[in-house]
N, C-alpha and C positions, 0 to 999 in steps of 0.2 A: 852370808850370815849377817843379820843386822838385828837391832833391838825389836823390830816388828815381827820377826819370825815367831810363829806360834809354837808354844810348848805343848799345848793340847788344844782342844776345840775352842776354849774360851780365854786362855791366858797367854800373854806374850812371854817370850823367853826372858826378856829384861825390860826394865823401864829405860827410857833414854838416858837419864843420869847414870844408871848402873852400867849401861853399855859403854858410855864415854869413859867412865872410870876403868872398866876392864881393858879397853883399848889402850888407855894411857899407861896402865900398869904393865900391859904386854910390851910396851916400848921400853920398859925398864925392868927386865926380867930378873936382874940380880938382887932385887930388893926383897925384903921380907914383908910383903903386902898383907894387910888384913883381907880376909875373904869379902867379896862384894855381894855375892848371892849364894843362897843355899837351895839346892834341889833335893827332892826326896821322892820315894815311891810309897805306895801303901804298905810295902814290906819294910825291910830294914835298911835298904840302900840310901845313902846320903852322899851328896857331893857339895863341897865348899869350894867355890870358884873365885880365884883372885886375879886372873889374867886372861886375855883373849887375843889371839892373833887374827889377822884379817882373813885367814883361811878357815875359820870356824873351829880351830883347835884351841882348847882352853887348858889352862894349868890350874890345878887345885889339889885338894885333898879328897880322896875317894874312899868310900867304905861300902862294899857290896853286902855287908851284913854277915860276913864269915869270920869276923874277929881279927882281920888283918888289914886295917886301914892303911892307905899308902898315898904318898905324894906322886903326882904324875899328870899325864896329859889325857884329855878326853875329847873325842870328836863330838861336838855338840849336835851335828847332823844325826849321828847315831843315837844320841841321847833323846832327841826329839822323836826319832823313829820308834822308840819304845812305846810312846803313847800313854804311858802310865805315870809319867814324871810330873811333879808339880814344883813350883817355886814357892818357898816359904815367904809369905808376904810380910811377916813380922821380923825376919832375921836382920840383924845389924852386926856386921863384923866389928868387934870392939877391941881386938887385940891382934898382934901379928900372927900369921899363919903358924909359925913355929910353936906358939903357945897352944893352939888347937891340936897340933901334932903331939906335943908332950902329954896333954890331957888324954887324948885318944889312945896313945900307946900305954898309958897307965890303966885305962879302963877297958881296952880292947875294942873300942868303938868310938865313933864321933858322937859327942853329946853337946852339940851346939844348938 
């Protein structure tokens, strides 16, 4: 898994700076990192990703649109295989992940 991996037919999974930040964050997993990237589908599913291991397993905040967002791990190879996922080109993680979690728990969804 690298930053050149395609998310869909036209969009890379990450930019190179995003990829490097995710790898660096993954080397310090006990921190409360801000999310680096946001992925979404045409439906209600949203992923805020803050860390990446060299095995393609990412850590972040996931919301499949059922009202129960949760922190956890996602296999980015499986995410790419969905084929309907896009990266939010305008997203900037401006606060620690815990703040996004508090907001989502109050609203029942990720609203980043």
